[in-house]
C-alpha positions as a printed NumPy array, in Angstrom:
array([[-22.185, -20.45 ,  -2.727],
       [-19.562, -23.168,  -3.122],
       [-22.291, -25.799,  -3.032],
       [-24.079, -23.888,  -5.778],
       [-20.87 , -23.856,  -7.833],
       [-20.692, -27.643,  -7.442],
       [-24.299, -27.861,  -8.544],
       [-23.865, -25.626, -11.597],
       [-20.734, -27.513, -12.696],
       [-22.262, -30.969, -12.095],
       [-25.374, -30.219, -14.153],
       [-23.549, -28.115, -16.775],
       [-25.791, -25.109, -16.131],
       [-23.287, -22.914, -17.891],
       [-23.504, -19.257, -19.015],
       [-24.39 , -18.509, -22.621],
       [-21.068, -16.756, -23.154],
       [-17.966, -18.946, -23.803],
       [-15.916, -20.051, -20.806],
       [-12.249, -19.101, -20.795],
       [ -9.34 , -19.771, -18.453],
       [ -7.401, -17.064, -16.647],
       [ -4.918, -17.136, -19.572],
       [ -7.669, -16.739, -22.177],
       [ -7.927, -20.361, -23.381],
       [-11.414, -21.435, -24.398],
       [-12.97 , -24.115, -22.203],
       [-15.414, -26.753, -23.442],
       [-16.943, -29.04 , -20.827],
       [-17.318, -32.401, -22.582],
       [-18.008, -34.292, -19.343],
       [-18.056, -32.593, -15.903],
       [-17.02 , -35.867, -14.271],
       [-18.404, -37.984, -11.448],
       [-19.224, -36.038,  -8.283],
       [-17.07 , -37.268,  -5.391],
       [-18.579, -36.918,  -1.894],
       [-15.538, -38.4  ,  -0.123],
       [-11.938, -37.257,   0.249],
       [-10.066, -36.198,  -2.86 ],
       [-10.912, -33.95 ,  -5.837],
       [-14.554, -32.919,  -6.222],
       [-15.12 , -34.497,  -9.648],
       [-13.442, -37.619, -11.015],
       [-12.803, -38.54 , -14.643],
       [-13.867, -35.264, -16.202],
       [-13.177, -34.527, -19.877],
       [-12.303, -30.935, -20.739],
       [-11.179, -29.279, -23.973],
       [ -8.719, -26.46 , -23.251],
       [ -8.035, -24.655, -26.492],
       [ -7.355, -27.425, -29.005],
       [ -6.357, -30.064, -26.435],
       [ -8.688, -32.527, -24.701],
       [ -7.738, -33.322, -21.106],
       [ -9.073, -36.21 , -19.03 ],
       [ -8.66 , -35.987, -15.279],
       [-10.13 , -34.548, -12.107],
       [-11.686, -31.163, -11.358],
       [-11.638, -29.225,  -8.092],
       [-14.24 , -26.564,  -7.298],
       [-13.744, -23.704,  -4.816],
       [-15.379, -20.41 ,  -4.016],
       [-11.972, -18.665,  -4.321],
       [ -8.651, -19.762,  -5.81 ],
       [ -6.893, -19.234,  -2.475],
       [ -9.073, -21.954,  -0.925],
       [ -6.773, -24.393,  -2.77 ],
       [ -3.943, -23.472,  -0.409],
       [ -6.203, -23.029,   2.603],
       [ -7.334, -26.667,   2.219],
       [ -3.759, -27.907,   1.754],
       [ -4.235, -29.253,  -1.782],
       [ -0.877, -27.813,  -2.874],
       [  0.912, -30.386,  -0.677],
       [ -1.454, -33.327,  -1.25 ],
       [ -0.408, -35.762,  -4.044],
       [ -4.06 , -36.823,  -4.412],
       [ -4.623, -33.511,  -6.231],
       [ -1.807, -33.932,  -8.783],
       [ -4.387, -35.415, -11.172],
       [ -6.5  , -32.234, -11.231],
       [ -6.637, -30.772, -14.754],
       [ -8.867, -27.742, -14.061],
       [ -9.626, -25.514, -11.078],
       [-13.18 , -24.11 , -11.195],
       [-13.782, -21.092,  -8.951],
       [-16.195, -18.297,  -8.279],
       [-13.352, -15.805,  -7.903],
       [ -9.753, -15.992,  -9.15 ],
       [ -7.55 , -14.321,  -6.542],
       [ -4.259, -16.211,  -7.   ],
       [ -2.463, -18.787,  -9.118],
       [ -2.49 , -22.371,  -7.812],
       [  0.07 , -25.151,  -8.033],
       [  0.001, -28.877,  -7.351],
       [  2.336, -30.865,  -5.102],
       [  4.369, -31.648,  -8.24 ],
       [  4.761, -27.91 ,  -8.933],
       [  2.386, -27.769, -11.91 ],
       [  0.422, -24.521, -12.35 ],
       [ -3.233, -25.326, -12.923],
       [ -5.507, -23.638, -15.443],
       [ -8.421, -21.891, -13.727],
       [-11.839, -20.911, -14.971],
       [-14.186, -18.465, -13.29 ],
       [-17.727, -19.824, -13.208],
       [-20.644, -17.546, -12.403],
       [-23.758, -18.947, -10.751],
       [-26.708, -17.587, -12.789],
       [-28.739, -14.994, -10.905],
       [-31.939, -16.965, -11.429],
       [-30.388, -20.056,  -9.853],
       [-29.263, -18.013,  -6.847],
       [-32.715, -16.497,  -6.443],
       [-34.482, -19.846,  -6.643],
       [-32.043, -21.463,  -4.222],
       [-32.542, -18.63 ,  -1.729],
       [-36.305, -19.149,  -2.051],
       [-35.9  , -22.819,  -1.153],
       [-33.674, -22.062,   1.828],
       [-35.82 , -19.248,   3.212],
       [-39.304, -20.666,   2.931],
       [-40.925, -22.331,   5.93 ],
       [-43.366, -24.183,   3.674],
       [-43.151, -27.943,   3.403],
       [-42.417, -29.266,   0.91 ],
       [-40.364, -26.276,  -0.177],
       [-40.679, -27.144,  -3.855],
       [-44.453, -27.757,  -3.71 ],
       [-45.215, -25.327,  -6.53 ],
       [-43.475, -27.359,  -9.223],
       [-44.47 , -30.889,  -8.085],
       [-47.62 , -31.095, -10.269],
       [-45.656, -30.123, -13.39 ],
       [-42.85 , -32.696, -13.028],
       [-43.229, -35.53 , -15.577],
       [-44.407, -38.73 , -13.913],
       [-41.472, -40.738, -15.246],
       [-39.057, -38.404, -13.411],
       [-41.136, -38.662, -10.235],
       [-41.113, -42.471, -10.391],
       [-37.388, -42.628, -11.09 ],
       [-36.61 , -40.425,  -8.081],
       [-39.026, -42.329,  -5.834],
       [-37.447, -45.648,  -6.857],
       [-33.98 , -44.292,  -6.081],
       [-35.134, -42.942,  -2.702],
       [-36.694, -46.286,  -1.774],
       [-33.498, -48.207,  -2.518],
       [-31.503, -45.56 ,  -0.637],
       [-33.733, -45.974,   2.425],
       [-33.613, -49.769,   2.274],
       [-29.826, -49.735,   2.045],
       [-29.618, -47.33 ,   4.973],
       [-31.913, -49.441,   7.152],
       [-30.329, -52.714,   6.062],
       [-26.942, -51.39 ,   7.177],
       [-28.419, -50.813,  10.638],
       [-29.551, -54.459,  10.733],
       [-26.155, -55.634,   9.493],
       [-24.472, -53.603,  12.256],
       [-26.643, -55.398,  14.838],
       [-25.698, -58.754,  13.347],
       [-22.029, -57.764,  13.553],
       [-22.413, -56.671,  17.2  ],
       [-23.918, -60.058,  18.014],
       [-21.102, -61.998,  16.376],
       [-22.965, -62.721,  13.153],
       [-26.031, -64.075,  14.952],
       [-28.873, -63.141,  12.587],
       [-31.534, -64.627,  14.848],
       [-30.437, -62.319,  17.642],
       [-30.228, -59.403,  15.204],
       [-33.821, -60.231,  14.242],
       [-34.883, -60.156,  17.882],
       [-33.2  , -56.78 ,  18.441],
       [-34.65 , -55.27 ,  15.244],
       [-38.126, -56.544,  16.069],
       [-37.883, -55.212,  19.612],
       [-36.819, -51.79 ,  18.405],
       [-39.842, -51.666,  16.099],
       [-42.1  , -52.421,  19.064],
       [-41.045, -49.056,  20.463],
       [-42.946, -47.454,  17.566],
       [-40.593, -44.475,  17.533],
       [-41.125, -43.144,  21.056],
       [-39.369, -46.009,  22.87 ],
       [-37.339, -47.396,  19.976],
       [-33.914, -46.666,  21.485],
       [-34.928, -48.073,  24.875],
       [-36.266, -51.268,  23.301],
       [-33.035, -51.776,  21.362],
       [-30.926, -51.331,  24.507],
       [-33.205, -53.75 ,  26.35 ],
       [-33.055, -56.359,  23.583],
       [-29.247, -56.256,  23.581],
       [-29.277, -56.981,  27.341],
       [-31.619, -59.979,  27.153],
       [-29.623, -63.196,  27.718],
       [-31.273, -65.147,  24.906],
       [-29.194, -68.23 ,  25.667],
       [-30.769, -68.255,  29.13 ],
       [-34.217, -67.384,  27.815],
       [-33.967, -70.192,  25.296],
       [-33.843, -72.766,  28.106],
       [-37.288, -71.594,  29.231],
       [-38.744, -70.759,  25.827],
       [-41.523, -73.323,  26.127],
       [-42.825, -71.611,  29.295],
       [-44.478, -68.297,  28.418],
       [-44.822, -67.21 ,  32.057],
       [-41.081, -67.602,  32.663],
       [-40.251, -65.759,  29.423],
       [-42.514, -62.88 ,  30.482],
       [-40.902, -62.757,  33.921],
       [-37.41 , -62.687,  32.423],
       [-38.255, -60.052,  29.81 ],
       [-40.192, -57.745,  32.151],
       [-37.651, -58.091,  34.938],
       [-34.718, -57.295,  32.659],
       [-36.62 , -54.223,  31.474],
       [-37.201, -53.079,  35.051],
       [-40.964, -53.187,  34.461],
       [-42.108, -56.036,  36.712],
       [-43.997, -53.567,  38.923],
       [-45.953, -52.264,  35.923],
       [-47.955, -55.479,  35.446],
       [-50.137, -54.883,  38.519],
       [-52.357, -52.673,  36.394],
       [-52.603, -55.387,  33.765],
       [-52.93 , -58.564,  35.81 ],
       [-54.093, -59.649,  39.206],
       [-51.989, -58.924,  42.272],
       [-51.323, -62.64 ,  42.655],
       [-50.011, -62.993,  39.084],
       [-47.839, -59.914,  39.551],
       [-46.358, -61.381,  42.723],
       [-45.695, -64.683,  40.971],
       [-43.909, -62.844,  38.125],
       [-41.631, -61.085,  40.637],
       [-40.834, -64.361,  42.342],
       [-40.17 , -66.063,  39.02 ],
       [-37.854, -63.268,  37.905],
       [-35.938, -63.399,  41.208],
       [-35.452, -67.132,  40.673],
       [-34.221, -66.677,  37.069],
       [-32.07 , -63.685,  37.984],
       [-30.185, -65.719,  40.605],
       [-30.074, -68.814,  38.407],
       [-28.41 , -67.004,  35.513],
       [-26.595, -64.289,  37.482],
       [-28.481, -61.413,  35.902],
       [-27.693, -58.01 ,  37.419],
       [-28.052, -55.675,  34.441],
       [-31.731, -54.713,  34.59 ],
       [-32.954, -51.393,  33.213],
       [-34.84 , -48.805,  35.259],
       [-38.419, -47.675,  34.814],
       [-37.071, -44.187,  34.128],
       [-35.472, -45.555,  30.95 ],
       [-38.944, -45.869,  29.438],
       [-41.387, -43.216,  28.247],
       [-45.003, -43.589,  29.335],
       [-46.138, -39.966,  29.001],
       [-48.517, -39.331,  26.078],
       [-48.59 , -43.076,  25.412],
       [-51.848, -45.012,  25.182],
       [-52.175, -47.988,  27.543],
       [-52.005, -50.39 ,  24.598],
       [-48.574, -48.96 ,  23.722],
       [-47.118, -49.078,  27.24 ],
       [-43.654, -50.678,  27.141],
       [-44.792, -53.352,  29.607],
       [-47.628, -54.358,  27.248],
       [-45.348, -54.415,  24.22 ],
       [-42.768, -56.523,  26.076],
       [-45.41 , -59.121,  26.91 ],
       [-46.308, -59.207,  23.21 ],
       [-42.638, -59.751,  22.312],
       [-42.53 , -62.524,  24.915],
       [-45.487, -64.209,  23.224],
       [-43.827, -64.005,  19.814],
       [-40.549, -65.325,  21.228],
       [-42.375, -68.159,  22.997],
       [-44.223, -69.164,  19.809],
       [-41.17 , -68.904,  17.554],
       [-43.253, -67.209,  14.837],
       [-40.982, -64.167,  14.584],
       [-37.689, -66.013,  14.135],
       [-35.585, -65.066,  11.11 ],
       [-36.005, -68.536,   9.626],
       [-39.806, -68.273,   9.885],
       [-39.904, -64.776,   8.379],
       [-37.777, -65.96 ,   5.454],
       [-40.317, -68.705,   4.772],
       [-43.31 , -66.337,   4.73 ],
       [-44.965, -66.304,   1.305],
       [-46.706, -62.931,   1.4  ],
       [-48.015, -60.163,   3.65 ],
       [-50.966, -62.306,   4.741],
       [-48.583, -64.973,   6.005],
       [-46.522, -62.314,   7.807],
       [-49.634, -60.95 ,   9.502],
       [-50.221, -64.445,  10.887],
       [-46.619, -64.617,  12.111],
       [-46.939, -61.326,  13.982],
       [-50.453, -61.799,  15.353],
       [-50.506, -61.471,  19.153],
       [-53.114, -60.312,  21.647],
       [-53.694, -56.553,  21.497],
       [-51.775, -56.053,  18.239],
       [-53.862, -54.274,  15.593],
       [-53.584, -54.897,  11.852],
       [-52.167, -51.379,  11.433],
       [-49.439, -52.119,  13.991],
       [-48.613, -55.391,  12.265],
       [-48.238, -53.529,   8.961],
       [-45.756, -51.172,  10.611],
       [-43.808, -54.15 ,  11.94 ],
       [-43.63 , -55.636,   8.454],
       [-42.418, -52.302,   7.052],
       [-39.943, -51.514,   9.846],
       [-38.752, -55.009,  10.776],
       [-39.358, -57.659,   8.164],
       [-38.528, -55.625,   5.057],
       [-35.174, -54.24 ,   6.363],
       [-34.265, -57.718,   7.674],
       [-34.926, -59.399,   4.342],
       [-33.147, -56.684,   2.372],
       [-30.159, -56.784,   4.711],
       [-29.94 , -60.57 ,   4.709],
       [-30.286, -60.617,   0.921],
       [-27.354, -58.218,   0.597],
       [-25.357, -60.19 ,   3.174],
       [-25.852, -63.446,   1.261],
       [-25.73 , -61.799,  -2.202],
       [-29.224, -63.14 ,  -2.847],
       [-31.016, -60.648,  -5.092],
       [-34.256, -62.642,  -4.918],
       [-34.577, -61.933,  -1.186],
       [-33.927, -58.222,  -1.777],
       [-36.598, -58.114,  -4.476],
       [-39.041, -59.94 ,  -2.199],
       [-38.535, -57.195,   0.401],
       [-39.364, -54.521,  -2.188],
       [-42.432, -56.443,  -3.378],
       [-43.743, -56.565,   0.178],
       [-43.703, -52.768,   0.316],
       [-45.393, -52.556,  -3.065],
       [-48.277, -54.737,  -1.856],
       [-48.845, -52.909,   1.427],
       [-50.944, -49.724,   1.625],
       [-49.112, -46.473,   2.278],
       [-48.617, -45.305,   5.837],
       [-50.795, -42.424,   6.946],
       [-48.931, -39.572,   8.618],
       [-48.523, -35.829,   8.292],
       [-45.422, -36.14 ,   6.073],
       [-47.303, -38.119,   3.457],
       [-50.456, -36.026,   3.663],
       [-48.415, -32.929,   2.858],
       [-46.934, -34.56 ,  -0.24 ],
       [-50.373, -35.73 ,  -1.323],
       [-51.647, -32.172,  -0.962],
       [-49.007, -31.153,  -3.535],
       [-50.498, -33.585,  -6.035],
       [-48.054, -36.445,  -5.507],
       [-49.628, -39.909,  -5.59 ],
       [-48.866, -41.969,  -2.467],
       [-50.48 , -45.383,  -2.933],
       [-48.189, -48.022,  -1.412],
       [-45.748, -48.45 ,   1.44 ],
       [-42.976, -48.242,  -1.17 ],
       [-44.149, -44.703,  -1.972],
       [-44.421, -43.692,   1.674],
       [-40.988, -45.078,   2.58 ],
       [-39.436, -43.198,  -0.336],
       [-41.023, -39.919,   0.787],
       [-39.997, -40.43 ,   4.403],
       [-36.434, -40.807,   3.126],
       [-36.845, -37.647,   1.056],
       [-37.984, -35.6  ,   4.039],
       [-35.397, -36.847,   6.534],
       [-32.332, -36.945,   4.325],
       [-33.036, -34.016,   1.996],
       [-35.859, -31.675,   3.047],
       [-34.987, -31.523,   6.756],
       [-31.341, -30.851,   5.875],
       [-32.283, -28.317,   3.191],
       [-30.205, -30.453,   0.836],
       [-32.157, -29.383,  -2.246],
       [-29.026, -29.463,  -4.413],
       [-28.923, -33.273,  -4.196],
       [-32.674, -33.685,  -4.702],
       [-34.131, -34.3  ,  -8.15 ],
       [-37.24 , -32.302,  -7.271],
       [-34.907, -29.519,  -6.164],
       [-33.119, -29.793,  -9.507],
       [-36.424, -29.331, -11.326],
       [-37.118, -26.25 ,  -9.216],
       [-33.699, -24.695,  -9.769],
       [-33.275, -25.562, -13.417],
       [-36.371, -23.633, -14.541],
       [-34.25 , -20.628, -15.264],
       [-34.522, -18.126, -18.07 ],
       [-30.964, -16.821, -17.696],
       [-28.998, -20.056, -17.977],
       [-28.739, -22.723, -20.625],
       [-28.484, -26.345, -19.569],
       [-26.096, -28.078, -21.959],
       [-26.162, -31.844, -22.336]])
């Protein structure tokens, strides 16, 4: 209910009758303020008319007045700037750390809003708001999709930036780790990232011109040398073991992973970790997947050429562009404050066809157009960060669902 109070206050879904404080002063909400999701008052820089006086300051929202004391706001100087306490139930007076008694207003959540919110929370349908999707104006759909795409790109770019920070600002190594994680294609993503962080690239670089040695080093470090017998002749497999033993002693490598770290069950042979690692070895050997080379790529066709290796389908290469190249470019563009690189990352998604999975098919069944990878990435973000968390109160589609109320008036 407190989240609903936040929602009603934020969107000014106020009752038709005038609002008044506990003391009987009329309350006019000129500006509800900026919603704060961090520490401190719930809404910053609100503008409220209390009686004949206009107040500018912060607003705190609680289910009950006594929550003010339960949360310790009465002893926190950060709450001295609060000018109005908005509550669902007034059960006590409240004071700030400076001793000021705050005006309080009781705000009712309209019954229709409560009913619609309960519908969203209870239903097992996906998407929960599917009934209103066809009636949402396209401009609102596009605006929300654009915001979701940027939100997802920022989220994924921060993951890349964290890898670069862990590697001492080495963006080439961060590229290698990000690419390797993508080769896990979800199922083995975590294992591939752990493996890539263990690879001694300084050692591998001394043998980069020899593909066989790179394969031996990569497979051995992954603990998957024994897996190649099903892919190559017994003699080649033996030679790979011998080569890895030589490199392991040469560079003092004792941090190999175990086969049990990898998932083979329900995985097609073409997606076996050992196969994917040999593909990474080929890309590393050729130098086509280096950060510098990806930055030079002109378009998706050029990127397909960069990522082309034996056994890699066009569909898999598209996923690598979406999950590796685009986050890398966006992250590097933010790191260097180069907006052109960020925009190039977005354009890549806009020129690629949408991914095809059950999440997107369900949205399409609701009447939502999913044409490009930009659309599909936005909807994946919507499902994972909003729908799965039942966070409809932060979703613009959820707002459309909740705001279609006959018992509340939305004031703007």
